[in-house]
ROFITOR-275788 format. One record per residue (C-alpha): x, y, z. Coordinates in steps of 0.25 Angstrom, whole numbers. Example, Ala and Ser with C-alpha at 12.3 -4.5 7.8 and 13.67 -1.06 7.14 Angstrom:
ROFITOR-275788
((49, -18, 31))
((55, -4, 29))
This chain:
ROFITOR-275788
((394, -181, -11))
((382, -189, -6))
((387, -190, 10))
((390, -177, 7))
((375, -172, 3))
((370, -180, 15))
((378, -173, 24))
((373, -160, 18))
((358, -164, 20))
((362, -168, 35))
((370, -151, 36))
((360, -146, 49))
((356, -132, 52))
((366, -132, 63))
((376, -128, 53))
((368, -117, 46))
((368, -110, 59))
((381, -111, 62))
((384, -103, 50))
((381, -90, 55))
((392, -91, 64))
((404, -96, 54))
((416, -90, 53))
((420, -82, 41))
((435, -79, 35))
((443, -82, 41))
((441, -93, 47))
((443, -94, 62))
((456, -100, 67))
((450, -116, 73))
((459, -130, 76))
((466, -136, 64))
((454, -146, 66))
((443, -138, 70))
((429, -140, 65))
((423, -130, 54))
((414, -120, 59))
((399, -122, 55))
((398, -116, 41))
((412, -114, 38))
((424, -121, 36))
((441, -119, 33))
((448, -131, 26))
((462, -132, 25))
((465, -143, 14))
((478, -151, 14))
((486, -162, 22))
((494, -152, 28))
((491, -144, 42))
((478, -136, 44))
((478, -121, 43))
((473, -114, 57))
((458, -112, 56))
((455, -123, 45))
((452, -138, 47))
((461, -147, 38))
((455, -155, 25))
((463, -168, 22))
((462, -171, 7))
((456, -185, 11))
((444, -177, 19))
((433, -181, 13))
((418, -175, 17))
((415, -180, 30))
((402, -174, 34))
((406, -172, 48))
((417, -164, 46))
((408, -155, 36))
((419, -156, 24))
((427, -164, 15))
((429, -168, 2))
((421, -176, -6))
((429, -186, -12))
((445, -188, -7))
((450, -195, -20))
((461, -190, -27))
((463, -177, -16))
((477, -176, -12))
((482, -166, -4))
((496, -159, -2))
((504, -151, 10))
((514, -141, 5))
((518, -136, 17))
((519, -121, 21))
((514, -110, 31))
((501, -109, 26))
((493, -121, 30))
((482, -118, 21))
((489, -119, 8))
((500, -128, 11))
((491, -140, 9))
((479, -144, 0))
((470, -155, -5))
((472, -157, -21))
((463, -166, -32))
((457, -163, -45))
((444, -161, -39))
((441, -161, -25))
((426, -159, -19))
((425, -154, -5))
((412, -152, 4))
((409, -144, 16))
((396, -145, 24))
((390, -131, 24))
((375, -126, 28))
((367, -120, 15))
((372, -105, 15))
((383, -98, 7))
((399, -97, 10))
((411, -91, 6))
((423, -102, 3))
((438, -99, 3))
((446, -109, -5))
((462, -110, -5))
((469, -119, -15))
((483, -120, -22))
((496, -127, -18))
((509, -121, -13))
((518, -129, -21))
((512, -131, -36))
((501, -122, -44))
((487, -125, -43))
((481, -126, -55))
((466, -121, -58))
((456, -125, -48))
((441, -125, -49))
((432, -125, -36))
((418, -126, -36))
((408, -124, -24))
((394, -129, -24))
((397, -129, -41))
((401, -116, -43))
((414, -112, -47))
((421, -106, -37))
((435, -106, -42))
((436, -107, -57))
((451, -112, -62))
((461, -106, -51))
((475, -109, -49))
((487, -105, -42))
((502, -105, -44))
((508, -113, -34))
((510, -107, -20))
((499, -98, -24))
((482, -102, -21))
((468, -100, -25))
((462, -94, -13))
((445, -91, -18))
((433, -87, -9))
((420, -87, -14))
((406, -90, -8))
((399, -102, -11))
((382, -108, -7))
((380, -120, 1))
((364, -126, -1))
((368, -140, 3))
((375, -143, 15))
((389, -142, 9))
((399, -134, 0))
((405, -143, -12))
((417, -138, -17))
((424, -144, -30))
((438, -141, -33))
((445, -146, -46))
((458, -142, -53))
((471, -150, -58))
((471, -152, -45))
((463, -144, -37))
((468, -141, -23))
((461, -135, -10))
((470, -130, 2))
((459, -121, 10))
((445, -121, 11))
((436, -111, 19))
((420, -109, 18))
((413, -98, 27))
((398, -95, 28))
((396, -84, 17))
((392, -71, 23))
((387, -59, 17))
((391, -45, 23))
((383, -33, 16))
((390, -21, 10))
((402, -17, -1))
((413, -25, 3))
((428, -29, -1))
((434, -43, 5))
((448, -47, 3))
((448, -62, 10))
((462, -64, 8))
((459, -74, -4))
((465, -67, -16))
((453, -61, -18))
((441, -50, -14))
((428, -48, -11))
((419, -35, -15))
((403, -35, -11))
((393, -26, -9))
((378, -30, -6))
((376, -36, -20))
((388, -40, -26))
((402, -47, -21))
((413, -50, -30))
((425, -57, -27))
((439, -54, -35))
((453, -59, -36))
((462, -48, -31))
((475, -51, -42))
((465, -53, -52))
((452, -46, -51))
((443, -57, -56))
((431, -57, -48))
((428, -70, -44))
((414, -69, -37))
((402, -61, -43))
((392, -63, -30))
((378, -57, -30))
((375, -53, -15))
((362, -59, -14))
((353, -70, -19))
((366, -80, -21))
((377, -72, -13))
((387, -85, -14))
((385, -88, -29))
((396, -83, -38))
((392, -76, -50))
((407, -82, -55))
((405, -94, -53))
((414, -102, -61))
((420, -88, -67))
((423, -75, -63))
((428, -60, -67))
((441, -59, -74))
((449, -49, -83))
((457, -54, -94))
((467, -45, -104))
((471, -50, -120))
((480, -42, -122))
((494, -41, -133))
((507, -37, -129))
((519, -35, -140))
((509, -43, -149))
((506, -54, -139))
((491, -58, -135))
((489, -61, -119))
((479, -63, -110))
((477, -60, -95))
((471, -60, -84))
((475, -50, -69))
((482, -60, -61))
((491, -52, -52))
((481, -36, -51))
((485, -29, -39))
((471, -28, -30))
((467, -14, -24))
((454, -9, -16))
((453, 5, -24))
((442, 11, -15))
((433, 4, -5))
((421, 12, 2))
((407, 8, 8))
((400, 11, -6))
((411, 5, -16))
((425, -5, -16))
((433, -4, -29))
((446, -14, -30))
((454, -14, -41))
((466, -26, -47))
((476, -20, -54))
((488, -25, -63))
((498, -18, -67))
((510, -30, -68))
((515, -28, -84))
((518, -43, -81))
((504, -46, -79))
((498, -38, -90))
((502, -27, -99))
((496, -17, -95))
((491, -10, -81))
((474, -16, -76))
((466, -11, -65))
((452, -19, -64))
((443, -12, -54))
((431, -18, -47))
((422, -9, -40))
((409, -13, -31))
((399, -4, -25))
((391, -5, -11))
((379, -12, -15))
((380, -13, -31))
((375, -24, -37))
((389, -26, -44))
((402, -20, -46))
((412, -13, -57))
((424, -16, -63))
((433, -8, -72))
((447, -8, -75))
((459, 0, -76))
((470, -2, -88))
((484, 6, -89))
((496, 4, -98))
((507, 10, -92))
((523, 10, -96))
((527, -3, -89))
((517, -10, -97))
((521, -19, -111))
((521, -11, -124))
((511, -16, -135))
((500, -19, -127))
((486, -21, -133))
((474, -25, -125))
((465, -32, -133))
((455, -39, -122))
((452, -33, -106))
((440, -39, -98))
((434, -41, -86))
((424, -52, -87))
((415, -61, -79))
((411, -76, -81))
((399, -78, -71))
((394, -92, -66))
((390, -101, -78))
((378, -105, -70))
((373, -93, -66))
((374, -83, -79))
((368, -91, -90))
((362, -76, -96))
((368, -64, -103))
((363, -51, -110))
((372, -42, -118))
((362, -34, -122))
((348, -37, -118))
((346, -44, -131))
((358, -53, -132))
((355, -61, -119))
((352, -74, -115))
((358, -88, -110))
((370, -88, -114))
((377, -103, -119))
((383, -113, -107))
((398, -115, -110))
((394, -128, -112))
((387, -126, -124))
((398, -117, -127))
((407, -130, -125))
((398, -140, -132))
((397, -129, -145))
((407, -128, -156))
((414, -115, -156))
((414, -108, -170))
((422, -97, -169))
((430, -90, -156))
((421, -89, -145))
((408, -94, -154))
((401, -107, -152))
((391, -115, -159))
((382, -121, -148))
((376, -134, -148))
((362, -129, -153))
((370, -122, -166))
((370, -107, -161))
((382, -100, -159))
((387, -93, -147))
((397, -82, -147))
((403, -72, -136))
((403, -62, -147))
((387, -61, -147))
((387, -54, -135))
((396, -43, -137))
((390, -29, -135))
((384, -21, -145))
((389, -11, -143))
((399, -7, -131))
((392, 7, -131))
((378, 2, -127))
((380, -11, -120))
((382, -8, -105))
((377, -21, -100))
((378, -35, -102))
((377, -48, -92))
((377, -61, -87))
((364, -66, -79))
((359, -77, -73))
((344, -80, -70))
((345, -69, -58))
((360, -64, -57))
((367, -56, -69))
((382, -49, -70))
((379, -37, -79))
((390, -29, -85))
((387, -15, -84))
((395, -6, -92))
((390, 11, -89))
((401, 16, -99))
((409, 11, -109))
((420, 22, -112))
((431, 12, -110))
((428, 2, -122))
((438, 2, -131))
((431, 4, -148))
((418, 14, -142))
((404, 11, -139))
((403, 2, -153))
((414, -8, -147))
((408, -22, -147))
((412, -33, -134))
((409, -44, -127))
((401, -44, -116))
((396, -58, -110))
((397, -73, -117))
((397, -87, -111))
((412, -93, -108))
((411, -103, -98))
((403, -96, -90))
((395, -82, -92))
((405, -70, -95))
((402, -56, -93))
((414, -46, -101))
((419, -33, -98))
((427, -30, -110))
((438, -18, -106))
((443, -20, -120))
((442, -30, -130))
((448, -32, -147))
((432, -37, -149))
((427, -32, -161))
((439, -22, -165))
((451, -30, -162))
((457, -17, -155))
((465, -17, -145))
((470, -9, -133))
((482, -5, -136))
((488, 6, -126))
((500, 14, -125))
((507, 15, -111))
((500, 24, -103))
((486, 19, -107))
((476, 18, -97))
((460, 16, -97))
((449, 11, -88))
((438, 3, -92))
((424, 3, -85))
((419, 2, -74))
((408, -8, -77))
((399, -14, -69))
((395, -29, -66))
((381, -28, -61))
((379, -42, -53))
((364, -43, -51))
((351, -51, -49))
((336, -52, -58))
((326, -59, -62))
((331, -63, -76))
((342, -60, -84))
((336, -49, -92))
((331, -41, -81))
((347, -43, -75))
((351, -37, -88))
((340, -25, -88))
((345, -22, -75))
((359, -21, -79))
((355, -12, -90))
((348, -3, -78))
((359, -3, -71))
((368, 0, -83))
((361, 12, -82))
((364, 16, -66))
((378, 13, -72))
((379, 23, -83))
((374, 35, -74))
((386, 31, -65))
((397, 33, -75))
((407, 36, -75))
((408, 30, -58))
((413, 40, -50))
((420, 29, -42))
((430, 26, -52))
((444, 33, -48))
((453, 29, -59))
((456, 44, -65))
((455, 36, -80))
((441, 35, -76))
((438, 51, -74))
((427, 47, -67))
((424, 62, -61))
((431, 69, -75))
((422, 65, -86))
((414, 74, -95))
((404, 72, -106))
((402, 78, -120))
((388, 80, -126))
((382, 85, -140))
((374, 82, -152))
((377, 75, -165))
((370, 78, -177))
((373, 72, -190))
((371, 80, -205))
((361, 74, -214))
((357, 65, -205))
((347, 66, -191))
((352, 68, -176))
((360, 54, -173))
((354, 47, -163))
((362, 37, -156))
((375, 40, -162))
((388, 36, -155))
((396, 49, -148))
((410, 44, -144))
((421, 53, -137))
((435, 45, -142))
((448, 48, -138))
((454, 58, -150))
((466, 48, -153))
((456, 38, -157))
((457, 34, -171))
((443, 24, -172))
((438, 24, -157))
((433, 11, -161))
((446, 6, -160))
((449, 14, -148))
((452, 5, -135))
((462, 13, -127))
((453, 25, -124))
((440, 28, -119))
((429, 31, -128))
((414, 39, -124))
((401, 37, -132))
((387, 42, -131))
((376, 38, -140))
((367, 53, -145))
((351, 54, -143))
((342, 54, -151))
((347, 70, -154))
((361, 66, -155))
((363, 71, -142))
((375, 63, -135))
((382, 65, -122))
((396, 56, -119))
((396, 58, -105))
((408, 52, -95))
((420, 57, -103))
((432, 59, -99))
((440, 72, -100))
((448, 72, -113))
((447, 76, -128))
((440, 67, -138))
((434, 64, -151))
((421, 63, -152))
((414, 51, -163))
((399, 49, -165))
((394, 40, -175))
((380, 35, -177))
((372, 24, -185))
((367, 28, -200))
((378, 36, -203))
((394, 33, -207))
((407, 39, -201))
((408, 45, -187))
((407, 59, -181))
((420, 65, -175))
((423, 76, -167))
((437, 80, -160))
((441, 87, -148))
((429, 84, -139))
((435, 86, -124))
((428, 81, -111))
((431, 88, -101))
((431, 87, -85))
((417, 85, -79))
((411, 92, -92))
((401, 91, -104))
((407, 94, -117))
((395, 99, -125))
((398, 95, -139))
((385, 103, -147))
((381, 98, -159))
((389, 90, -166))
((386, 87, -181))
((391, 75, -188))
((394, 78, -203))
((392, 66, -210))
((403, 63, -221))
((398, 61, -233))
((402, 58, -248))
((391, 63, -257))
((377, 56, -258))
((376, 43, -254))
((372, 32, -264))
((370, 21, -255))
((373, 14, -241))
((373, 1, -237))
((369, -1, -223))
((369, 9, -210))
((380, 15, -204))
((379, 9, -190))
((393, 2, -187))
((387, -12, -190))
((384, -21, -201))
((372, -27, -192))
((363, -23, -203))
((365, -30, -215))
((364, -45, -218))
((366, -54, -205))
((366, -71, -208))
((357, -76, -196))
((371, -84, -190))
((370, -94, -180))
((360, -95, -168))
((364, -89, -157))
((362, -92, -141))
((362, -77, -139))
((349, -71, -141))
((347, -57, -148))
((359, -58, -156))
((361, -47, -169))
((363, -56, -180))
((377, -54, -184))
((379, -59, -168))
((377, -72, -172))
((386, -80, -175))
((389, -86, -191))
((383, -74, -200))
((394, -74, -208))
((392, -90, -213))
((380, -87, -221))
((387, -78, -229))
((391, -86, -242))
((376, -90, -242))
((370, -77, -240))
((379, -68, -249))
((385, -81, -259))
((388, -69, -269))
((392, -59, -258))
((384, -48, -254))
((380, -40, -267))
((370, -28, -262))
((363, -19, -272))
((360, -6, -265))
((345, -1, -265))
((340, -14, -267))
((347, -23, -256))
((343, -24, -242))
((358, -24, -234))
((351, -30, -221))
((349, -43, -231))
((360, -41, -244))
((371, -36, -237))
((379, -43, -226))
((383, -38, -213))
((398, -42, -216))
((406, -43, -229))
((416, -55, -228))
((429, -58, -233))
((426, -71, -239))
((412, -78, -244))
((413, -87, -231))
((416, -81, -220))
((418, -88, -205))
((426, -98, -199))
((427, -109, -210))
((422, -120, -201))
((409, -113, -199))
((407, -110, -214))
((392, -114, -222))
((398, -115, -235))
((412, -118, -239))
((423, -108, -237))
((425, -98, -247))
((437, -88, -248))
((431, -79, -260))
((432, -65, -254))
((418, -56, -254))
((413, -47, -265))
((402, -39, -260))
((394, -29, -270))
((386, -16, -268))
((379, -14, -282))
((371, 1, -281))
((367, 10, -291))
((370, 26, -292))
((364, 36, -294))
((367, 51, -295))
((381, 58, -300))
((391, 47, -299))
((403, 56, -301))
((414, 62, -289))
((417, 53, -278))
((409, 42, -272))
((413, 38, -256))
((410, 23, -251))
((409, 21, -237))
((409, 7, -228))
((405, 6, -216))
((414, -5, -209))
((405, -11, -197))
((417, -24, -196))
((430, -29, -202))
((436, -43, -201))
((448, -41, -209))
((441, -33, -217))
((444, -28, -232))
((438, -22, -241))
((439, -18, -258))
((428, -10, -265))
((425, -8, -279))
((416, 0, -285))
((412, -6, -300))
((422, -13, -301))
((431, -3, -298))
((440, -3, -282))
((439, 9, -274))
((445, 5, -261))
((452, -8, -254))
((452, -8, -240))
((463, -20, -238))
((458, -20, -223))
((448, -12, -218))
((452, -1, -209))
((453, -4, -194))
((452, -17, -185))
((456, -28, -195))
((444, -36, -187))
((433, -33, -180))
((429, -46, -178))
((416, -41, -179))
((408, -53, -189))
((414, -65, -181))
((413, -58, -168))
((395, -57, -173))
((395, -43, -174))
((389, -34, -183))
((402, -23, -181))
((416, -21, -177))
((425, -8, -180))
((419, 1, -188))
((426, 8, -200))
((421, 16, -210))
((427, 15, -226))
((426, 25, -236))
((431, 24, -252))
((428, 36, -263))
((429, 32, -276))
((425, 40, -291))
((411, 41, -291))
((413, 38, -306))
((413, 23, -303))
((399, 22, -301))
((389, 21, -311))
((373, 23, -311))
((371, 9, -309))
((377, -6, -304))
((387, -1, -295))
((395, -13, -290))
((403, -11, -276))
((412, -23, -271))
((417, -25, -259))
((425, -35, -256))
((437, -39, -247))
((452, -36, -250))
((459, -48, -243))
((448, -60, -242))
((460, -68, -237))
((458, -62, -223))
((446, -72, -221))
((456, -83, -223))
((450, -92, -210))
((464, -99, -210))
((469, -88, -206))
((462, -84, -193))
((448, -87, -192))
((444, -73, -188))
((447, -70, -205))
((435, -78, -208))
((427, -68, -205))
((434, -58, -212))
((424, -48, -215))
((419, -32, -216))
((404, -28, -211))
((399, -16, -219))
((391, -5, -208))
((387, 2, -221))
((393, 6, -235))
((389, 19, -242))
((393, 25, -255))
((391, 41, -258))
((395, 49, -270))
((399, 63, -271))
((398, 66, -285))
((408, 78, -293))
((405, 89, -301))
((411, 88, -314))
((419, 103, -311))
((434, 107, -316))
((440, 116, -307))
((456, 123, -306))
((459, 135, -298))
((469, 145, -302))
((474, 158, -295))
((478, 173, -301))
((481, 185, -296))
((471, 197, -296))
((477, 211, -288))
((487, 202, -281))
((478, 192, -275))
((477, 177, -279))
((464, 172, -285))
((459, 158, -285))
((452, 156, -298))
((444, 142, -298))
((440, 137, -312))
((428, 126, -314))
((421, 120, -325))
((409, 113, -322))
((410, 101, -331))
((397, 95, -327))
((383, 92, -331))
((376, 103, -323))
((379, 118, -316))
((386, 118, -305))
((389, 127, -292))
((402, 130, -288))
((411, 134, -277))
((426, 137, -273))
((432, 137, -258))
((445, 142, -256))
((451, 147, -241))
((451, 159, -249))
((437, 162, -251))
((426, 154, -261))
((418, 157, -273))
((404, 149, -277))
((400, 147, -292))
((384, 146, -292))
((385, 138, -304))
((394, 134, -317))
((386, 128, -327))
((390, 115, -334))
((403, 115, -342))
((405, 130, -335))
((418, 135, -331))
((420, 146, -319))
((429, 154, -312))
((430, 156, -297))
((439, 167, -292))
((443, 166, -276))
((451, 178, -272))
((461, 176, -261))
((463, 190, -258))
((479, 184, -257))
((492, 187, -263))
((495, 171, -263))
((487, 159, -260))
((495, 145, -258))
((491, 133, -264))
((477, 128, -260))
((464, 121, -263))
((451, 126, -266))
((438, 119, -266))
((428, 119, -277))
((414, 114, -274))
((404, 113, -285))
((388, 108, -283))
((379, 103, -294))
((365, 96, -295))
((366, 86, -304))
((354, 75, -308))
((348, 81, -294))
((359, 77, -285))
((367, 90, -279))
((382, 86, -280))
((392, 93, -271))
((407, 91, -278))
((418, 98, -271))
((433, 100, -277))
((446, 104, -272))
((455, 111, -280))
((470, 116, -277))
((476, 127, -283))
((490, 133, -283))
((496, 145, -275))
((496, 158, -280))
((505, 171, -276))
((503, 185, -284))
């Protein structure tokens, strides 16, 4: 290497001037042994005949400063000649490690390398140029060849290449000066990849896999591959007939969808059932002068595909240059320096994708989830002055709707930027298509940009998000599934009875066949937030019939309106939508505020994390202090205790939640027993209703008793059995509501106790499955209501009068106060102003019919007792009668 360095220092300016005249691909034919043109090389490696236009490089060719190139060391390098018609590919040099240098003046170069073997398979091989990985673990079958083109910058007089593998081979090497040509262009150099570029960015894509091997920022460093050591690639995890599988694109069909002076769109299509059990198209779009590119995907499940398919994870991710992208930002608050892979490797894995680092902090990719999808349109990875920001102008394709959570970025060998079309994270739900299903995901915009700092680049991406939202839906997407030119909208105003106008409520349009939009991953979900007056507009909705849902913080339940029709290119005016909240009498108390999360309750400190700005629940190990902070479980006195301090954010199934080797105290399989203590003022007759908002369930179950008497048992919490929220470090998963009615006479004025227990603590056995150790329920909010009854006896008889049926209601007031009564039937109604205590009265309703069938009438009674207004309603059956 000293000899090479000395030669580099002697390199003269004459060679620099010659670069301007250097030839471009393909190299013009020269004699077999002609000297290379200054600044260019076309080299044919191996012991066989030399291809026209190339110079031969025998495998014992040590570096020679006069020749200008050679191996740094020829020890252990051998050669083979397989013959054949293709002189470039018939022979090669090989070794486990080969270092090769070529004299070049300072500048940028385009390099093409070919390696493989006509007779044997080529194992995974890696190539570095000037210390940067340019080909990562790429192999080929016998008779196939890896053909890659990349750019490199030379600053010390020679280009240094390193080849490693078991063994690594080299058949041919071509080097030419990098030539920048402005404008939008698509180039296919015959190497199995294509290049898209404009004045701002360029990207190189594999034609058969849709892998993006290079992204370059055309400006300060046009030869720096922002994906050096990584790439952008597609991955699918799916289930076929119960068997879990994973695959990438391997034999996609490349096509140019459109090409104009302003925009180029290419696609990569896989529709072979032997490759994937569904059809997928990956589309990449580059516009002239745009500082980035768009990507979207189209999925179809035609009849020729295998039956019983479930799609668990579909995603495209970008692995950036680990020497460049040290920073990340999820939402502007969770933004910082990512741990190095070496720091993770030196740490201890305490859970899946979760590591205790040398300084004691714990890093997990789940600390970098979106929060939630409906409000998280930008995240990215950043260097000091270069960034990749993933911008999503709209997410109508996101399964599970706007409250969905998913991964964004994380460290894993190199900084990774993730675009998930669908995953089972935080729901365990999979896309379960029927034959004929089809769906389009995206587009999103990958913003490739420069800035003064990571924070300024993130803020620039937020500003760019606004620009992209203004363009949605993108008019250039031509697939009919996207319906770019026929979408409509819906507008209205949401009001709530007995509550001020809801601000910031979510309003959704969902498929009318969907039982729970949170679990709908096959269809589109459109959403918007209300303004301070409850007004909303849901834009860019495909024409069709939908169900409207609305929910907001502070209110249990959901508003629902069916049969909302969106017409083509039209605005559907819904007017005022009044949400009559469901009530079950007088509310005695509530714990928590309904907001579909448990984040307002007590959360233990958890382990420190290298990720800044974390909410407490995002720290690993918050569950480990439960047995010491609540040694007797939660024992909560309504009206005295503070939910933020005395109510834990999850109820574990056993007293020591967590993996056994991480516990701070000995394992205790005793089921937890939470207590709610309260007094109950007012009349305690009639029906009481206990309502639970469930923010998450990990193999959850619930047994409820009131003052020692069981009133309800849920052996499993309805919905997904495991939404993973606790151990994936969130305060919510899939929301659900449970309620149970019981006789209010079970209550007493003072010293009431409600016990909440798991039903099957065995589900918390970590020996069965590691996630069982986190069996738990997160409560969003709990409320108790009482609808007092009045002690009024009633019976219905009938008689005939002038040949017509008369319904006679006899009622007796056995209560302590006078009541008013109203009888309602389909034939008419009758009211009684006052019925004194112990008085019996009769109310007659004349039907004016000679006969009536059996039916039901409604008796409503009201009274004021102890200052409390009580309304009580009874439904009373009566038999048919004929005159």
